[in-house]
C-alpha positions as a printed Julia matrix, in Angstrom:
94×3 Matrix{Float64}:
 -20.75  96.07  -22.37
 -20.79  92.5   -21.82
 -20.46  90.5   -24.98
 -23.56  88.09  -26.08
 -22.97  84.53  -25.38
 -22.89  82.04  -28.02
 -24.21  78.23  -27.79
 -21.74  75.69  -28.44
 -21.41  71.82  -28.15
 -18.96  69.94  -25.98
 -18.44  65.98  -25.59
 -17.31  64.77  -22.77
 -17.43  60.35  -21.75
 -19.6   59.66  -24.85
 -21.92  62.92  -23.73
 -22.65  65.92  -25.54
 -23.21  68.87  -23.59
 -24.76  72.43  -24.67
 -23.21  75.61  -23.26
 -22.95  79.03  -23.53
 -19.87  81.05  -23.75
 -18.64  84.48  -24.6
 -17.07  84.12  -28.18
 -13.88  85.23  -26.85
 -13.95  81.83  -24.41
 -14.86  79.84  -27.03
 -11.34  78.37  -28.37
 -10.41  77.86  -24.46
 -13.28  76.43  -23.54
 -12.52  74.02  -26.74
  -8.93  73.27  -26.02
  -9.77  72.55  -22.23
 -12.51  70.14  -23.2
  -9.8   68.42  -25.56
  -7.4   68.45  -22.72
 -10.11  66.88  -20.27
 -10.81  64.21  -23.15
  -7.27  63.19  -23.23
  -6.63  63.13  -19.88
  -9.66  60.69  -19.39
  -8.47  58.52  -22.22
  -5.07  58.29  -20.24
  -6.75  57.13  -17.07
  -8.69  54.67  -19.2
  -5.4   53.05  -20.55
  -3.99  53.43  -16.88
  -6.93  52.18  -14.82
  -9.4   50.18  -17.11
 -12.8   48.59  -16.26
 -14.06  51.5   -14.62
 -17.06  53.78  -15.61
 -17.1   56.89  -17.29
 -18.07  58.82  -13.86
 -15.09  57.31  -12.32
 -12.95  58.38  -15.01
 -14.56  62.04  -14.71
 -13.82  62.37  -10.96
 -10.5   61.04  -11.64
  -9.5   63.48  -13.94
 -11.13  66.27  -11.6
  -9.28  65.1    -8.57
  -5.8   65.31  -10.83
  -6.66  68.67  -12.21
  -7.25  70.06   -8.52
  -4.23  68.42   -6.95
  -2.12  69.69   -9.77
  -3.52  73.23   -9.67
  -2.96  73.52   -5.99
   0.55  71.84   -5.82
   3.28  73.9    -5.64
   5.5   73.55   -8.73
   7.53  70.4    -8.05
   9.86  68.52  -10.6
   8.07  66.76  -13.22
   8.86  63.43  -11.72
   8.03  64.07   -8.22
   4.9   65.44   -9.43
   3.86  62.07  -11.37
   4.78  60.08   -8.8
   2.7   61.6    -6.06
  -0.32  61.69   -8.57
  -0.05  58.12   -9.06
   0.3   57.19   -5.89
  -2.88  59.21   -5.44
  -4.73  57.35   -8.27
  -3.76  54.15   -6.85
  -5.0   54.73   -3.44
  -8.43  56.23   -5.19
  -8.43  53.05   -7.6
  -8.53  50.98   -4.47
 -10.9   52.84   -3.05
 -13.16  51.9    -5.89
 -12.5   48.56   -5.74
 -13.72  48.17   -2.15
């Protein structure tokens, strides 16, 4: 039997979102929301002057490229990601 979903509020980029999740997934959703917020804050400090949508896009790209990439060493992975983000930053400037 599928468990009933509960409504929760999450906040990303100064916007609140009401979503419904299974009670057993609530903690995971809140943890991931916190991680996303931390990554957005990191991008804000590394790439100041963008709007919230830019930071959300950067976070999405970072997450997707990190999730699909093989597990290289942290230093190599960080360098690759920073190069990709710098390229994205240049595209946003043009």
